[in-house]
C-alpha positions in Angstrom: -17.3 29.5 -17.3 -20.8 29.5 -17.3 -22.5 30.4 -20.4 -23.7 33.8 -21.6 -23.8 36.6 -19.0 -27.4 37.2 -18.1 -29.0 37.3 -14.6 -32.7 37.5 -15.2 -33.2 34.4 -17.3 -32.8 31.9 -14.5 -36.4 31.6 -13.4 -37.6 31.5 -17.0 -35.1 28.9 -17.9 -36.1 26.6 -15.0 -39.7 26.7 -16.1 -38.7 26.1 -19.7 -36.6 23.1 -18.9 -38.6 21.6 -16.0 -39.6 18.1 -16.9 -43.1 16.8 -16.4 -41.6 14.1 -14.3 -41.1 16.8 -11.6 -44.4 18.5 -12.1 -46.8 16.1 -10.3 -47.0 13.4 -12.9 -46.3 13.1 -16.6 -48.9 13.2 -19.3 -46.3 12.2 -21.8 -46.6 8.7 -23.2 -42.8 8.3 -23.1 -41.7 6.2 -20.2 -39.1 7.4 -17.7 -36.6 4.8 -18.9 -36.8 6.5 -22.4 -36.0 10.0 -21.1 -32.7 11.4 -20.0 -32.6 13.8 -17.0 -29.5 15.8 -16.3 -28.8 17.9 -13.2 -26.6 20.9 -14.0 -26.3 24.6 -13.1 -28.3 27.7 -14.1 -26.1 29.2 -16.8 -25.5 25.9 -18.6 -29.3 25.6 -19.3 -29.8 29.3 -20.0 -31.0 30.5 -23.4 -27.4 31.4 -24.3 -25.8 28.4 -22.6 -24.7 25.1 -24.0 -27.7 23.1 -22.7 -30.3 24.0 -25.4 -28.1 23.2 -28.3 -26.6 20.1 -26.8 -30.1 18.9 -26.0 -31.3 19.5 -29.5 -28.3 17.7 -31.1 -28.5 14.7 -28.7 -32.2 14.2 -29.3 -31.7 14.5 -33.0 -28.9 11.9 -32.9 -30.5 9.4 -30.6 -34.2 10.1 -30.4 -33.9 10.2 -26.6 -35.8 13.0 -25.0 -33.3 15.0 -22.9 -34.2 17.3 -20.0 -31.8 19.5 -18.1 -32.6 20.7 -14.6 -31.0 23.6 -12.7 -29.8 21.9 -9.4 -27.6 24.8 -8.2 -23.8 25.1 -8.6 -21.4 22.2 -8.2 -21.6 21.6 -4.5 -25.4 21.9 -4.5 -25.7 19.4 -7.3 -23.7 16.9 -5.4 -25.7 17.4 -2.2 -28.9 16.9 -4.1 -28.0 13.6 -5.7 -26.8 12.3 -2.3 -30.1 13.1 -0.8 -31.9 11.3 -3.7 -29.5 8.4 -3.8 -32.2 5.8 -2.9 -34.6 7.2 -5.5 -32.6 9.1 -8.0 -34.5 11.6 -10.2 -31.6 12.2 -12.5 -29.4 10.0 -14.7 -26.4 12.3 -15.0 -24.9 15.2 -13.1 -23.0 17.8 -15.2 -20.9 20.5 -13.5 -18.8 18.9 -10.8 -15.0 19.7 -11.0 -11.5 18.6 -10.1 -11.7 20.2 -6.6 -14.7 18.0 -5.7 -13.3 14.6 -6.7 -12.8 13.4 -3.1 -16.4 14.3 -2.2 -17.6 12.7 -5.4 -16.0 9.4 -4.4 -17.2 9.6 -0.9 -20.8 10.2 -2.1 -20.9 6.7 -3.5 -23.7 7.6 -5.9 -21.8 7.4 -9.2 -20.5 4.6 -11.4 -17.5 4.5 -13.7 -18.0 4.7 -17.4 -15.3 5.3 -20.0 -16.8 7.1 -23.1 -16.2 5.8 -26.6 -12.8 7.0 -27.9 -12.0 8.8 -24.7 -8.3 7.9 -24.8 -7.9 9.3 -28.3 -9.9 12.5 -27.6 -8.9 13.7 -24.2 -5.3 14.6 -23.2 -4.0 12.7 -20.2 -3.6 15.9 -18.0 -7.3 16.7 -18.4 -8.6 13.3 -17.2 -10.2 13.5 -13.8 -9.9 9.8 -12.8 -8.2 6.8 -14.1 -11.3 4.8 -13.5 -13.5 7.3 -15.4 -15.8 7.9 -12.5 -16.1 11.4 -13.9 -15.8 12.4 -17.6 -14.2 15.8 -18.2 -15.9 18.0 -20.8 -14.3 21.5 -20.5 -11.6 23.4 -18.7 -10.1 26.8 -18.0 -8.0 28.7 -15.5 -9.5 30.7 -12.7 -8.4 34.3 -12.8 -9.3 37.8 -11.6 -11.1 39.7 -14.3 -10.5 43.4 -14.2 -12.5 46.4 -15.5 -10.0 48.6 -17.3 -12.3 51.6 -17.1 -12.2 51.6 -13.3 -10.3 54.1 -11.1 -8.1 51.5 -9.4 -4.9 50.0 -10.9 -4.8 46.4 -12.1 -3.3 44.2 -9.4 -0.4 41.9 -10.4 -0.6 39.3 -7.7 -2.9 37.8 -5.1 -0.9 39.7 -2.5 -1.7 43.0 -4.1 -5.4 42.3 -3.9 -5.2 42.7 -0.2 -3.9 46.3 -0.5 -6.3 49.1 0.9 -6.7 50.6 -2.6 -9.1 47.7 -3.3 -11.4 48.2 -0.4 -14.9 46.9 -1.3 -13.7 46.4 -4.9 -13.6 42.6 -5.2 -16.5 40.2 -5.9 -16.0 36.6 -4.9 -18.3 33.6 -4.7 -19.3 31.5 -1.7 -16.9 28.4 -1.8 -19.5 26.3 -0.1 -21.9 26.5 -3.1 -19.8 27.8 -6.0 -17.0 26.1 -7.8 -15.3 29.4 -8.7 -15.6 30.4 -5.0 -14.0 27.1 -4.1 -11.3 27.7 -6.8 -10.4 31.1 -5.3 -9.9 29.5 -1.8 -7.7 26.8 -3.5 -5.7 29.6 -5.2 -4.9 31.3 -1.9 -4.1 27.9 -0.3 -1.7 27.0 -3.1 0.1 30.4 -3.0 0.2 31.1 0.7 0.2 27.6 2.2 -0.2 27.7 6.0 -0.4 31.5 5.8 -3.7 31.6 3.9 -5.7 32.6 7.0 -3.6 35.7 7.5 -4.1 36.5 3.8 -7.8 36.2 4.1 -7.8 38.5 7.2 -6.0 41.1 5.1 -8.3 40.6 2.1 -11.6 40.7 4.1 -12.1 44.5 4.0 -11.7 44.4 0.2 -14.5 42.0 -0.5 -17.7 43.7 -1.6 -19.8 40.5 -1.5 -19.6 36.7 -1.6 -22.2 35.9 -4.3 -23.9 32.5 -4.1 -22.9 31.5 -7.6 -20.9 32.6 -10.7 -23.9 34.0 -12.6 -24.9 36.4 -9.8 -21.3 37.5 -9.1 -20.2 38.1 -12.6 -23.5 39.9 -13.3 -22.7 42.3 -10.5 -19.3 42.9 -12.0 -20.5 43.6 -15.5 -23.1 46.0 -14.1 -20.4 48.0 -12.5 -20.7 47.1 -8.8 -17.0 46.4 -8.5 -13.9 46.4 -10.8 -12.6 42.9 -9.9 -14.3 39.5 -9.9 -13.1 35.9 -9.7 -13.9 34.2 -13.0 -11.8 32.6 -15.8 -9.0 33.5 -18.2 -11.5 32.7 -20.9 -14.2 35.1 -19.7 -13.0 38.1 -21.8 -13.5 36.1 -25.0 -17.2 36.5 -24.5 -17.0 40.2 -24.5 -14.8 40.3 -27.7 -17.1 37.8 -29.5 -20.1 40.0 -28.9 -18.5 43.3 -29.9 -18.0 44.7 -26.4 -14.2 45.2 -26.9 -11.5 44.5 -24.4 -12.7 46.5 -21.5 -12.8 43.4 -19.3 -9.4 41.6 -19.0 -8.2 38.5 -17.3 -5.1 39.2 -15.2 -2.3 36.7 -15.3 -0.3 36.5 -12.0 3.3 35.1 -11.9 2.4 32.7 -9.0 0.2 30.6 -11.3 -3.5 29.9 -11.5 -5.8 27.1 -10.4 -7.1 24.9 -13.2 -10.7 24.0 -13.3 -11.8 20.9 -15.2 -15.6 20.4 -15.3 -17.0 16.9 -15.6 -20.1 14.8 -15.9 -20.9 11.5 -14.2 -23.5 8.7 -14.4 -25.6 8.0 -11.4 -25.2 4.4 -10.1 -29.0 3.9 -9.9 -29.9 6.0 -12.9 -33.4 5.2 -14.3 -31.9 5.5 -17.9 -28.4 4.3 -17.5 -28.0 3.3 -21.2 -29.1 6.8 -22.2 -26.7 8.4 -19.7 -23.8 6.5 -21.2 -24.8 7.5 -24.7 -24.8 11.1 -23.6 -21.3 10.9 -22.2 -20.1 9.4 -25.6 -21.9 12.4 -27.3 -20.6 15.0 -24.8 -16.9 14.5 -25.8 -17.6 14.1 -29.5 -16.5 16.8 -31.9 -20.2 17.7 -32.6 -20.9 18.5 -28.9 -17.5 19.9 -28.0 -17.7 22.5 -30.8 -20.7 24.0 -29.1 -18.8 24.8 -25.8 -16.3 27.6 -26.7 -19.1 30.1 -27.6 -21.6 29.0 -25.0 -19.6 27.8 -22.0 -16.7 30.1 -22.7 -14.3 27.4 -21.7 -11.9 25.2 -23.6 -13.2 21.9 -24.8 -11.4 18.8 -23.7 -11.5 17.3 -27.2 -8.1 18.4 -28.6 -9.4 18.5 -32.2 -11.7 21.5 -31.8 -10.7 24.7 -33.6 -11.1 27.7 -31.3 -12.9 30.9 -32.3 -10.8 34.0 -33.0 -12.3 35.8 -29.9 -10.1 33.5 -27.8 -7.2 35.7 -28.6 -8.5 37.6 -25.6 -8.1 34.6 -23.3 -4.5 34.6 -21.9 -2.9 31.3 -20.8 -1.6 31.0 -17.3 2.2 30.3 -16.9 1.5 27.4 -14.6 -1.4 25.4 -13.1 -1.8 25.2 -9.4 -3.4 22.3 -7.5 -4.2 21.6 -3.9 -5.2 18.5 -1.9 -9.0 18.1 -1.6 -8.8 17.4 2.1 -6.8 20.6 2.8 -9.1 22.6 0.6 -12.2 21.4 2.5 -10.6 22.5 5.8 -9.5 25.8 4.3 -13.1 26.6 3.1 -14.5 26.0 6.6 -11.8 28.2 8.1 -12.2 31.0 5.6 -15.9 31.2 6.1 -15.4 31.3 9.8 -13.0 34.2 9.5 -15.3 36.1 7.2 -18.2 35.6 9.7 -16.2 37.2 12.6 
């Protein structure tokens, strides 16, 4: 999930974290090979996200200056590093997920690296690749989050979301740019199989908007624009932790939920490859993983981390759904075509 819920920090955050490397020349005496540049998404580097604290801890531990850059959501990050493959500006990307693994391999811009103690720290079912092309760092289930103070009843399945009572009541994200948006398409594909297009035709009148990313979409939801939004089973923990009660609840459907595992990868031609590897070692360490539950609002992959009490509001799905990456890519294209008609 994507850090603390605030929409208007994005521009400020970008300026705050923008590296001199990207501002027309550095006046810093530190060479590029002694800096670490990470591409990630907006909420990760927001004031309330994991980025600031992880940066502080990593710099303290290693002495390496670490800069995080907002490069969009998962698909946008991947597109950017492909464009820059002959002259990479970053050392690591952070925020790609399990639904993008085929695209990650086809991009050909990353190299495998197995972090220190990875076998002991990360459960086998959370590993994204046997060759460690991508290192997982957090995970959760996608779910519909529901405003219990709304006038509509809580749906109990994906099928019910297509009922007329939910006309213009659902906020989704664009699957071409957003990993939660991609996750929702994967969910419909897993549940309805070849009938997913018929489902989307029925669902279309109920979609208020397809937000470009999670931050915008969830912000619209919490401001009362619609009573249902695609997010995570862990999202309600945020509201409980900050004294907002249990108004927003993640709905558990019997058909199961897609699992999102977020990962980080080292660029093949990274200017600071040694620093990038050190960061991946650090990212799965107890010190770094303990930061994630109350900033990312996701589960850490390090199995030794004690979860905050607010996670009592984060229900577990009965089963995890997965789909083939090729089938998902085709489904995304078809869905966006249907919505454009």
